[in-house]
C-alpha positions as CSV (number, residue, x, y, z in Angstrom):
1,M,86.5,133.5,119.0
2,P,88.5,135.6,116.6
3,A,86.3,138.1,114.8
4,A,87.4,136.9,111.3
5,L,86.6,133.3,112.2
6,H,83.2,134.3,113.6
7,R,82.3,136.2,110.5
8,T,83.4,133.2,108.3
9,L,81.3,130.8,110.2
10,R,78.3,133.1,110.0
11,R,78.4,133.5,106.2
12,L,79.1,129.8,105.5
13,P,76.4,128.3,103.2
14,I,74.7,125.2,104.7
15,S,75.5,122.1,102.8
16,L,74.6,118.5,103.7
17,A,76.6,116.6,101.2
18,A,80.2,116.4,100.2
19,L,82.2,114.1,97.9
20,V,85.1,112.0,98.8
21,W,87.7,112.7,96.2
22,V,91.2,111.3,95.8
23,S,93.7,112.7,93.3
24,C,97.1,111.1,92.9
25,G,98.4,114.0,90.8
26,C,101.2,111.7,89.9
27,F,100.2,109.1,87.4
28,S,102.9,107.2,85.7
29,A,103.8,108.6,82.3
30,A,102.3,107.0,79.2
31,A,104.4,104.4,77.5
32,A,106.6,105.9,74.8
33,T,107.7,104.6,71.4
34,V,111.2,105.3,70.2
35,V,112.1,105.0,66.5
36,V,115.4,103.5,65.4
37,E,116.1,103.8,61.6
38,M,118.0,101.3,59.5
39,K,119.8,103.5,57.1
40,N,123.3,103.6,55.5
41,I,123.7,100.1,56.8
42,A,123.5,101.2,60.4
43,F,121.1,101.5,63.3
44,V,120.4,105.3,63.9
45,P,120.7,106.0,66.7
46,S,122.8,103.0,67.6
47,T,122.0,103.4,71.3
48,V,118.6,104.4,72.8
49,T,117.6,104.7,76.5
50,I,114.0,104.0,77.4
51,Q,111.9,103.0,80.4
52,V,110.2,99.7,81.2
53,G,107.0,99.5,79.3
54,D,108.3,101.6,76.3
55,T,108.5,100.3,72.8
56,V,111.3,100.5,70.1
57,R,110.2,100.6,66.5
58,W,112.8,99.8,63.8
59,V,112.1,101.4,60.4
60,Q,113.9,100.1,57.3
61,R,115.2,103.0,55.2
62,D,117.8,101.2,53.0
63,T,117.2,99.5,49.7
64,I,119.0,96.4,50.9
65,R,117.2,94.3,53.5
66,H,118.0,94.4,57.2
67,D,116.7,92.7,60.3
68,T,117.0,93.3,64.1
69,V,118.0,90.4,66.3
70,S,118.6,90.3,70.0
71,T,122.0,88.8,71.0
72,T,120.1,86.8,73.7
73,S,117.3,85.8,71.4
74,I,114.7,88.0,73.1
75,W,113.4,89.2,69.8
76,R,114.0,88.5,66.1
77,S,112.5,90.3,63.2
78,S,112.2,89.1,59.6
79,L,114.4,90.7,56.9
80,L,112.6,94.0,56.3
81,N,112.2,95.5,52.9
82,L,112.2,99.3,52.3
83,N,109.9,101.1,54.8
84,G,109.2,97.9,56.6
85,T,108.9,98.1,60.4
86,F,109.3,95.9,63.5
87,E,108.4,96.7,67.1
88,F,109.3,95.3,70.5
89,T,108.1,96.3,73.9
90,F,110.6,96.1,76.8
91,N,109.0,95.0,80.1
92,T,112.2,94.3,81.9
93,A,115.0,96.7,82.9
94,G,118.5,96.1,81.6
95,T,120.8,96.6,78.7
96,F,120.0,94.7,75.5
97,S,122.4,94.4,72.5
98,Y,121.2,93.5,69.0
99,F,122.5,93.2,65.4
100,C,121.5,92.9,61.8
101,T,122.1,89.3,60.6
102,P,123.5,90.1,57.1
103,H,125.8,92.8,58.5
104,R,126.5,91.4,61.9
105,S,130.1,92.4,62.1
106,F,129.4,96.1,62.1
107,M,125.7,96.8,62.2
108,T,124.9,96.6,65.9
109,G,122.9,98.6,68.5
110,T,122.0,98.8,72.1
111,V,118.8,99.4,74.0
112,R,119.1,100.6,77.6
113,V,115.9,100.1,79.7
114,N,115.6,101.9,82.9
115,P,113.1,100.9,85.7
116,A,109.9,102.8,85.5
117,P,109.6,105.6,88.1
118,A,107.6,104.7,91.2
119,V,104.1,106.0,91.2
120,N,103.5,108.5,94.0
121,Q,100.9,107.1,96.5
122,P,98.3,109.7,97.7
123,P,98.2,110.7,101.4
124,K,95.7,109.5,103.8
125,V,93.5,111.9,105.8
126,S,90.7,111.7,108.2
127,I,88.9,113.9,110.7
128,I,89.3,112.7,114.3
129,S,87.1,115.3,115.9
130,P,84.4,116.4,115.9
131,K,82.6,113.1,115.1
132,N,80.2,112.8,112.2
133,G,76.6,113.6,113.4
134,E,77.8,115.5,116.5
135,T,75.4,118.1,117.9
136,G,75.9,121.0,120.2
137,T,74.4,124.2,121.5
138,A,75.4,127.6,120.5
139,P,77.8,129.2,121.3
140,Y,79.7,125.9,120.6
141,D,83.3,125.5,121.6
142,G,85.1,122.7,119.8
143,V,88.3,121.7,118.0
144,I,88.8,120.3,114.5
145,S,91.5,117.7,114.7
146,V,92.8,115.9,111.6
147,E,95.1,112.9,111.1
148,A,97.2,113.0,107.9
149,T,99.9,110.6,106.8
150,D,101.7,109.7,103.5
151,P,102.8,106.1,102.7
152,D,105.8,107.1,100.6
153,G,106.7,110.6,101.4
154,T,105.5,113.5,103.6
155,V,102.4,115.6,104.0
156,T,103.2,119.1,103.1
157,M,99.8,120.8,103.7
158,V,96.4,120.2,105.2
159,E,93.5,122.5,104.3
160,L,90.4,122.5,106.6
161,L,87.2,123.5,105.0
162,V,83.8,124.2,106.5
163,N,80.8,124.1,104.0
164,G,83.4,124.3,101.2
165,V,85.1,127.5,102.5
166,V,88.7,127.2,103.6
167,L,88.9,127.8,107.3
168,G,92.7,127.3,107.7
169,T,95.8,125.9,106.0
170,L,98.3,124.0,108.1
171,A,101.9,123.2,106.9
172,Q,102.7,120.7,109.6
173,G,101.1,118.8,112.4
174,P,99.4,118.7,114.8
175,Y,96.6,119.5,112.4
176,T,94.1,121.2,114.7
177,V,92.1,124.4,114.6
178,P,90.1,125.6,117.6
179,L,86.4,126.5,117.1
180,P,85.3,128.8,119.9
181,G,81.9,130.3,120.1
182,V,80.4,128.8,116.9
183,P,76.9,130.1,116.1
184,A,73.9,127.9,115.4
185,G,73.9,126.2,112.0
186,T,74.8,123.0,110.2
187,Y,78.4,122.6,109.2
188,V,80.0,120.1,106.9
189,I,83.7,119.8,107.6
190,T,86.3,118.3,105.3
191,A,90.1,118.2,105.2
192,V,92.3,118.1,102.1
193,A,95.9,116.7,102.5
194,T,98.7,117.3,99.9
195,D,101.9,115.4,99.8
196,N,105.4,116.2,98.6
197,G,104.6,114.7,95.2
198,G,101.5,116.9,94.7
199,A,99.0,114.2,95.3
200,K,95.8,115.3,97.1
201,T,93.2,113.4,99.2
202,T,90.0,114.7,100.6
203,S,88.6,113.2,103.8
204,D,85.1,111.8,104.4
205,P,82.9,114.7,105.4
206,V,81.8,115.3,109.0
207,T,78.5,117.0,109.6
208,V,78.0,118.9,112.9
209,T,74.7,120.6,113.9
210,I,74.7,123.4,116.3
211,K,71.4,124.4,117.8
212,A,70.4,127.7,119.2
213,A,70.4,127.8,123.0
214,K,67.1,126.7,124.5
215,T,65.3,129.6,126.1
216,E,63.5,129.2,129.4
217,A,59.8,128.2,129.0
218,R,57.0,130.5,130.0
219,I,53.4,129.8,131.1
220,E,51.1,132.4,129.6
221,N,47.4,133.1,129.5
222,P,46.2,130.7,132.2
223,S,42.4,130.3,132.3
224,F,39.5,128.0,133.3
225,L,37.2,126.7,130.7
226,P,33.4,126.5,131.2
227,D,33.6,122.7,131.7
228,G,36.1,123.1,134.5
229,K,39.2,122.3,132.5
230,F,42.3,124.4,132.9
231,Q,44.5,125.7,130.1
232,F,47.5,127.8,129.4
233,T,50.0,128.5,126.6
234,V,53.6,127.3,126.7
235,T,56.2,129.5,124.9
236,G,59.9,129.0,124.5
237,S,62.4,128.3,121.7
238,Q,60.4,127.6,118.7
239,G,60.8,124.0,117.6
240,D,62.2,122.8,121.0
241,S,60.4,120.3,123.2
242,Y,59.1,121.2,126.6
243,G,57.4,119.0,129.2
244,V,54.5,120.0,131.4
245,E,54.4,118.5,134.9
246,G,51.6,118.7,137.5
247,S,51.5,118.3,141.3
248,D,48.9,118.7,144.0
249,D,51.3,119.0,146.9
250,F,54.3,120.8,145.3
251,V,56.5,117.7,146.2
252,T,55.5,114.9,143.9
253,W,55.4,115.8,140.2
254,K,53.8,113.9,137.4
255,S,54.5,114.3,133.7
256,L,51.4,115.5,131.9
257,T,52.6,116.0,128.3
258,T,55.7,116.9,126.2
259,K,55.2,119.0,123.0
260,T,57.1,121.3,120.7
261,A,56.8,125.0,121.6
262,P,54.7,127.0,121.3
263,F,51.6,125.0,122.3
264,V,48.4,125.2,124.3
265,F,48.1,122.8,127.2
266,V,44.6,121.7,128.5
267,D,44.4,119.9,131.8
268,E,41.1,117.9,131.5
269,D,41.5,116.6,135.1
270,A,41.9,120.0,136.8
271,K,38.4,119.9,138.2
272,S,39.3,116.7,140.2
273,F,41.8,118.6,142.4
274,A,41.2,121.2,145.1
275,Q,44.5,122.7,144.0
276,R,47.1,121.9,141.4
277,F,50.5,123.3,140.5
278,Y,52.2,123.3,137.1
279,R,55.7,123.6,135.9
280,V,57.3,123.5,132.4
281,R,60.9,122.4,131.7
């Protein structure tokens, strides 16, 4: 294991929870309102360009009345007095001509409506390995493997995080990072994918628990009790389970108990045997 990676894993804080977060980073722009003034017996400006979903507001600035009427009868305002207004929202792309009824021969205008830009879809990302809930024994050798795709573009970066600390940043696939010699601990792994539109997606978290290597059990302080029972202490890795087995011929073994080390075992049947052997594993 590289020294830097080893040091990083050792100082990672233990965390058992993570949030799934999706950020598009690319929401469609808010609808706009464009103002066209009716002044000096003209539409000012006479041509406007907007996007689908935008609104045009006509404001009457002349002392003589004007209206705004679509040449295809899509909209029609009343004759507006000074400072009167009329609005229309365009939900279809295209070019729309209009006129003022009292001054139709020369007071005309055009609204050009462009399609709304496509909304960038966020990338998809998931951790393939290790599996959530996986366990191992230190020193643990594994690989973080991530699958990342983008439905309408390309994935430009994948960050791999362990307990919230960035372990590696990958610009292209395959998105894998080796994990040799990982020490004991609990690790929450997440991956964050970014696409060419700046959208980000964080994977579901994967929790991996690495236990310290189980040490060999020892039988200590064997002794007979006054009532003929036999006892000894079993030591080993604290918190690990060990089984005690007994045999009177060193061939056939019988399970006597399984407990978490350290513990004291008492054989209440010891006085029934001329000889008895014990082993712990």
